[in-house]
C-alpha positions as CSV (number, residue, x, y, z in Angstrom):
1,M,26.3,25.2,9.2
2,S,22.6,25.0,8.3
3,V,23.5,25.0,4.6
4,W,26.0,22.3,4.9
5,A,23.7,20.1,7.0
6,T,21.0,20.4,4.3
7,A,23.7,19.7,1.6
8,F,24.8,16.6,3.4
9,A,21.3,15.3,3.6
10,A,20.9,16.1,-0.1
11,V,24.0,14.1,-0.9
12,V,22.4,11.1,0.8
13,A,19.0,11.7,-0.8
14,F,20.6,11.7,-4.3
15,M,22.6,8.6,-3.4
16,G,19.2,6.8,-3.4
17,I,18.9,7.4,-7.2
18,G,21.9,5.3,-8.2
19,L,22.1,3.1,-5.2
20,V,20.2,0.3,-6.8
21,D,22.2,0.3,-10.0
22,P,24.8,-2.3,-9.0
23,I,22.3,-4.6,-7.4
24,L,19.7,-4.6,-10.2
25,P,20.9,-8.0,-11.6
26,A,21.1,-9.4,-8.1
27,I,17.6,-8.2,-7.2
28,A,16.3,-9.8,-10.5
29,E,18.0,-13.1,-9.6
30,N,17.0,-13.2,-6.0
31,L,13.4,-12.2,-6.5
32,R,13.0,-14.1,-9.8
33,A,12.0,-11.0,-11.7
34,T,12.6,-9.8,-15.3
35,P,14.6,-6.6,-16.1
36,S,11.3,-4.8,-16.9
37,Q,9.8,-5.8,-13.5
38,V,13.0,-4.7,-11.7
39,S,13.0,-1.4,-13.7
40,L,9.7,-0.5,-11.9
41,L,12.0,0.3,-8.9
42,F,12.9,3.5,-10.8
43,T,9.5,4.0,-12.3
44,S,7.5,3.9,-9.0
45,Y,10.1,6.1,-7.3
46,F,10.2,8.8,-9.9
47,L,6.5,8.7,-10.8
48,I,5.6,9.3,-7.1
49,T,8.4,11.9,-6.9
50,A,7.0,13.7,-9.9
51,V,3.4,13.8,-8.7
52,A,4.4,14.7,-5.1
53,M,6.3,17.7,-6.5
54,L,2.9,19.4,-7.0
55,V,2.2,19.4,-3.3
56,T,5.6,20.2,-1.9
57,G,5.1,24.0,-2.0
58,W,1.6,23.7,-0.6
59,V,3.0,21.7,2.3
60,S,6.1,23.8,3.0
61,S,4.2,27.1,2.9
62,R,2.0,25.7,5.7
63,I,4.5,23.9,8.0
64,G,7.7,25.7,7.0
65,G,10.8,24.5,5.1
66,K,12.5,22.8,8.0
67,R,9.6,20.7,9.0
68,T,9.0,19.7,5.4
69,L,12.6,18.5,5.2
70,M,12.2,16.6,8.4
71,V,9.0,14.9,7.2
72,G,10.6,14.0,3.9
73,L,13.7,12.5,5.7
74,V,11.6,10.4,8.0
75,L,9.6,9.0,5.1
76,V,12.8,8.0,3.3
77,V,14.2,6.4,6.5
78,V,11.1,4.3,7.0
79,F,10.6,3.2,3.4
80,A,14.2,2.6,2.7
81,A,14.3,0.3,5.7
82,L,11.1,-1.4,4.6
83,A,12.5,-1.9,1.1
84,G,15.3,-4.0,2.7
85,T,12.8,-6.4,4.2
86,S,11.0,-7.0,0.8
87,D,10.3,-10.6,-0.2
88,T,8.8,-9.9,-3.6
89,V,9.5,-7.4,-6.3
90,G,6.0,-6.0,-5.9
91,Q,6.7,-5.1,-2.2
92,L,10.0,-3.5,-3.2
93,V,8.4,-1.4,-5.9
94,G,5.7,-0.3,-3.4
95,F,8.3,0.7,-0.8
96,R,10.3,2.6,-3.4
97,A,7.2,4.6,-4.2
98,G,6.9,5.6,-0.5
99,W,10.6,6.4,-0.7
100,G,9.9,8.7,-3.7
101,L,7.3,10.6,-1.7
102,G,9.8,11.4,1.0
103,N,12.5,12.2,-1.5
104,A,10.1,14.7,-3.3
105,L,9.3,16.6,-0.1
106,F,13.0,16.7,0.8
107,V,14.6,17.5,-2.6
108,A,12.2,20.3,-3.7
109,T,12.4,22.0,-0.4
110,A,16.2,21.5,0.0
111,L,16.9,23.6,-3.1
112,A,14.7,26.5,-1.8
113,V,16.3,26.2,1.7
114,I,19.9,26.2,0.3
115,V,19.1,29.2,-2.0
116,G,17.6,31.1,1.0
117,A,20.4,30.3,3.4
118,A,23.4,30.6,1.2
119,S,25.4,33.8,1.4
120,G,26.7,33.8,-2.2
121,G,23.4,34.2,-4.0
122,A,21.3,31.9,-6.1
123,E,24.0,30.9,-8.6
124,S,26.4,29.7,-5.9
125,A,23.6,28.0,-4.0
126,I,22.5,26.1,-7.2
127,T,26.1,25.1,-7.8
128,L,26.2,23.7,-4.2
129,Y,23.0,21.9,-4.8
130,E,24.2,20.4,-8.1
131,A,27.5,19.4,-6.3
132,A,25.4,17.5,-3.7
133,L,23.6,15.9,-6.6
134,G,26.8,14.9,-8.4
135,I,28.5,13.6,-5.2
136,G,25.3,11.7,-4.2
137,I,24.9,10.2,-7.7
138,S,28.6,9.1,-7.8
139,L,28.7,7.7,-4.3
140,G,25.3,5.9,-4.6
141,P,26.6,3.1,-7.0
142,L,29.8,2.7,-5.0
143,V,27.9,2.3,-1.7
144,G,25.4,0.1,-3.4
145,A,28.2,-2.2,-4.7
146,L,30.1,-2.4,-1.5
147,L,27.0,-3.2,0.6
148,G,25.2,-5.2,-2.1
149,D,28.2,-7.5,-2.5
150,M,27.4,-8.8,1.0
151,N,23.7,-8.9,0.5
152,W,21.3,-7.1,-1.9
153,R,19.3,-5.9,1.1
154,F,22.1,-4.0,2.8
155,P,22.1,-0.9,0.5
156,F,18.6,-0.2,1.6
157,F,19.4,-0.5,5.2
158,G,22.5,1.6,4.7
159,T,20.5,4.4,3.1
160,A,18.1,4.4,6.1
161,V,20.9,4.8,8.5
162,L,22.6,7.6,6.5
163,M,19.3,9.5,6.1
164,A,18.7,9.1,9.9
165,V,22.0,10.9,10.4
166,G,20.9,13.6,7.9
167,F,17.6,13.9,9.9
168,L,19.6,14.5,13.1
169,L,21.8,17.1,11.4
170,V,18.9,19.0,9.9
171,T,17.0,18.9,13.2
172,T,19.9,20.3,15.2
173,L,21.8,22.6,12.8
174,L,19.2,24.0,10.5
175,R,17.6,27.2,11.9
176,P,13.8,27.2,11.7
177,T,12.7,28.7,8.4
178,P,9.9,31.2,8.5
179,K,6.6,30.4,6.8
180,P,5.9,32.4,3.7
181,A,3.7,35.4,4.1
182,V,1.4,34.0,1.5
183,R,0.5,30.3,1.4
184,T,1.2,28.5,-1.9
185,P,-2.1,27.4,-3.6
186,L,-2.2,23.7,-4.5
187,A,-2.5,24.5,-8.2
188,A,0.4,27.0,-8.2
189,P,3.0,24.7,-9.9
190,I,0.6,23.8,-12.7
191,R,-0.3,27.5,-13.2
192,A,3.4,28.3,-13.2
193,L,3.9,26.0,-16.2
194,G,1.7,28.5,-18.2
195,H,4.8,30.6,-18.4
196,G,6.3,29.9,-21.8
197,G,9.9,29.9,-20.6
198,L,9.3,27.5,-17.7
199,S,7.2,25.1,-19.7
200,T,9.8,25.1,-22.5
201,T,12.5,24.3,-19.9
202,A,10.4,21.6,-18.2
203,F,9.3,19.7,-21.4
204,T,12.8,19.9,-22.8
205,A,14.1,18.4,-19.5
206,L,11.4,15.7,-19.7
207,F,13.0,14.3,-23.0
208,Y,16.5,14.9,-21.7
209,N,15.7,13.0,-18.5
210,Y,14.3,10.1,-20.5
211,A,17.7,9.8,-22.1
212,F,19.5,10.3,-18.8
213,F,17.6,7.5,-17.0
214,T,17.9,5.2,-20.0
215,V,21.6,5.2,-19.3
216,L,21.2,4.9,-15.5
217,A,18.5,2.1,-15.4
218,W,19.2,-0.1,-18.5
219,T,23.0,-0.1,-18.7
220,P,23.6,-2.3,-15.6
221,F,21.9,-5.1,-17.5
222,V,24.1,-4.7,-20.6
223,L,27.4,-4.4,-18.7
224,H,27.3,-8.1,-17.7
225,M,29.4,-7.4,-14.6
226,D,29.2,-8.1,-10.9
227,A,28.1,-5.5,-8.4
228,H,31.6,-4.2,-7.9
229,G,32.2,-3.8,-11.6
230,I,28.9,-2.0,-12.2
231,G,29.5,0.1,-9.1
232,L,32.9,1.3,-10.3
233,V,31.6,2.1,-13.8
234,F,28.8,4.2,-12.4
235,F,31.1,5.8,-9.8
236,G,33.2,7.0,-12.7
237,W,30.1,8.2,-14.4
238,G,29.0,10.0,-11.3
239,V,32.4,11.7,-10.9
240,M,32.0,13.0,-14.4
241,V,28.5,14.3,-13.5
242,A,29.8,16.1,-10.4
243,L,32.9,17.7,-12.1
244,S,31.0,18.9,-15.2
245,S,28.0,20.2,-13.2
246,V,30.2,22.1,-10.6
247,F,33.1,23.3,-12.7
248,A,32.4,23.0,-16.4
249,A,28.8,24.1,-16.6
250,P,29.2,27.5,-14.8
251,A,32.3,28.4,-16.9
252,L,30.5,27.4,-20.2
253,Q,27.4,29.3,-19.2
254,R,29.4,32.5,-18.8
255,R,31.2,31.9,-22.1
256,I,28.5,30.7,-24.5
257,G,25.2,31.1,-22.4
258,T,22.9,28.7,-20.7
259,V,20.8,27.8,-23.8
260,R,23.8,27.0,-25.9
261,V,25.1,24.8,-23.1
262,M,21.9,22.8,-23.3
263,H,22.3,22.4,-27.1
264,L,25.9,21.3,-26.7
265,A,25.2,18.8,-23.9
266,L,22.2,17.3,-25.7
267,A,24.2,16.8,-28.8
268,L,27.0,15.1,-26.8
269,L,24.5,12.9,-25.1
270,I,23.2,11.8,-28.6
271,V,26.8,10.8,-29.5
272,F,27.2,8.7,-26.3
273,Q,23.7,7.1,-26.6
274,L,24.7,6.0,-30.1
275,G,28.0,4.8,-28.8
276,L,26.3,2.7,-26.2
277,A,24.1,1.2,-28.9
278,L,26.9,0.4,-31.3
279,S,29.9,-0.4,-29.1
280,G,31.3,-3.6,-27.7
281,H,31.9,-4.1,-24.0
282,G,34.8,-1.7,-23.6
283,G,33.0,1.0,-25.6
284,I,29.9,0.6,-23.4
285,I,32.0,1.2,-20.3
286,A,33.7,4.2,-21.8
287,C,30.5,5.7,-23.2
288,T,28.7,5.2,-19.9
289,I,31.4,7.0,-17.9
290,L,31.7,9.8,-20.5
291,S,28.0,10.3,-20.7
292,G,28.2,11.8,-17.2
293,I,29.8,14.9,-18.8
294,P,26.7,16.1,-20.8
295,I,24.4,14.9,-18.0
296,G,26.3,17.1,-15.5
297,L,26.2,20.1,-17.9
298,N,22.5,19.7,-18.4
299,N,21.7,19.2,-14.7
300,T,23.2,22.6,-13.8
301,A,21.9,24.4,-16.9
302,F,18.3,23.2,-16.6
303,T,18.1,23.7,-12.9
304,E,19.4,27.3,-13.2
305,A,17.1,27.9,-16.2
306,A,14.1,26.8,-14.2
307,M,15.0,29.1,-11.3
308,E,15.7,32.1,-13.5
309,V,13.5,32.0,-16.6
310,S,10.2,33.0,-15.0
311,D,9.0,35.5,-12.4
312,N,7.4,32.7,-10.3
313,P,8.6,32.1,-6.7
314,R,11.5,29.7,-6.8
315,P,9.8,26.9,-4.8
316,V,6.8,27.1,-7.1
317,A,8.9,27.1,-10.3
318,S,11.0,24.3,-9.0
319,A,7.9,22.2,-8.2
320,G,6.3,22.7,-11.6
321,Y,9.6,22.0,-13.4
322,N,10.4,18.9,-11.4
323,F,6.9,17.5,-11.8
324,V,7.4,17.5,-15.6
325,R,11.0,16.5,-15.8
326,W,10.8,13.6,-13.4
327,L,8.1,12.0,-15.6
328,G,10.9,11.3,-18.0
329,G,12.8,9.5,-15.2
330,A,9.7,7.5,-14.5
331,L,9.0,6.5,-18.1
332,A,12.5,5.6,-19.3
333,P,13.4,2.6,-17.1
334,Y,10.2,0.6,-17.8
335,F,9.8,1.5,-21.5
336,G,13.5,1.1,-22.1
337,S,13.6,-2.4,-20.6
338,R,10.4,-3.4,-22.4
339,L,11.8,-2.2,-25.8
340,A,15.0,-4.2,-25.1
341,E,13.0,-7.4,-24.3
342,R,10.9,-6.9,-27.5
343,F,13.6,-5.8,-29.9
344,S,17.3,-5.7,-28.9
345,A,19.5,-4.4,-26.1
346,S,20.5,-1.4,-28.2
347,T,17.0,-0.2,-28.9
348,P,16.6,1.8,-25.6
349,Y,19.7,3.9,-26.5
350,Y,18.4,4.7,-30.0
351,V,15.2,5.9,-28.4
352,G,17.2,7.9,-25.9
353,A,19.1,9.6,-28.8
354,V,15.8,10.4,-30.5
355,C,14.6,12.0,-27.3
356,C,17.7,14.2,-27.1
357,A,17.0,15.3,-30.7
358,V,13.4,16.1,-29.8
359,A,14.7,18.2,-26.8
360,I,17.0,20.2,-29.2
361,G,14.0,20.7,-31.5
362,I,11.9,22.1,-28.6
363,L,14.7,24.5,-27.7
364,I,14.9,25.7,-31.3
365,V,11.2,26.1,-31.9
366,R,10.5,27.8,-28.6
367,R,13.8,29.8,-28.4
368,R,12.0,33.1,-28.0
369,H,10.6,32.0,-24.6
370,L,14.1,31.6,-23.3
371,E,15.3,35.2,-24.1
372,T,15.2,35.9,-20.3
373,L,18.0,33.4,-19.8
374,E,20.2,35.3,-22.3
375,R,19.7,38.5,-20.2
376,V,20.6,36.6,-17.0
377,D,23.8,35.3,-18.7
378,I,24.8,38.8,-19.7
379,D,24.2,40.0,-16.2
380,H,26.4,37.2,-14.7
381,T,29.2,37.9,-17.2
382,F,29.0,41.6,-16.4
383,Q,29.3,40.9,-12.7
384,D,32.4,38.9,-13.3
385,V,34.2,41.8,-15.0
386,P,36.3,44.0,-12.7
387,A,34.7,47.3,-11.9
388,D,37.5,49.3,-13.5
389,A,37.1,47.4,-16.7
390,R,33.4,48.2,-17.0
391,A,34.1,52.0,-17.0
């Protein structure tokens, strides 16, 4: 039950990523803000999330995983509720930053807690975590649309209520997690990035996440639809993320290996980014939904790679990896909207495609640092073969 309680709270936490998508135009209209100003809702959220990742291990190794989860959940409840009371876009951006701090404490620790408590090993735990991410990302726009259609403030209040429920579940159902025998130094995540495999994975993910959040943050403005329409489009996108991360990614990893899955997914994302740039309204809808497939593949492949590629403790590796990759999520919304305002609505997608190409280039140039992943893939494939067939 403790794993499922944490997974439920993770679903709600990830809902916060796409929750604002359907109401971005409404926020811009009601608070008299430009798209680039509204995009700072994502930038402040992910920038604080990225920086806070550096202290999550330090905090959890001193107060324990359960208490760290609880602190993170409380912060999300408080700042999500405050976001709903905002009267200016500046206030909303500030409260989203506080929300990002709580989200960082929760998300980084939740993965370690789920991996530690799950009975099926790290691979099944990561799949469960990615399932929570996919479900949360898909439900976020739907909930945002349903509540936002009544009032743009309601999605923020709704998130606060759901996270309060998650807090109660974690408090009552999650067994106290023991503190690590050795406390994590504050600089441990940065030192962990000195490992060639982890740094390669992290910086590849930074460029991938730039493309990912270009789709998530800019597309609501080019769809020219109401909250319900945007919500349904991104619900379909989120379903693709969930299905590909939970079912397609593990199967493909066993068949062609984790690194090749990354190459494949990044190439597909280039195709859909170009489709978004060049298509009419119907094509934009189709490419947005289908882009969830490579995003789901990459979410699982990169998360598992970060956990397996180095000999660092998983919480430390996760913190260092997430610090770098969330910087991509912080940069894309603001720079994408500014590029659109300066040039054209298609420009952010061309830049996103270039970022995917750069990510592929990093994987090729630094492929020797990822040889550990190939051995892990071979081990997983070997474990799947019946014992009598191995003899």
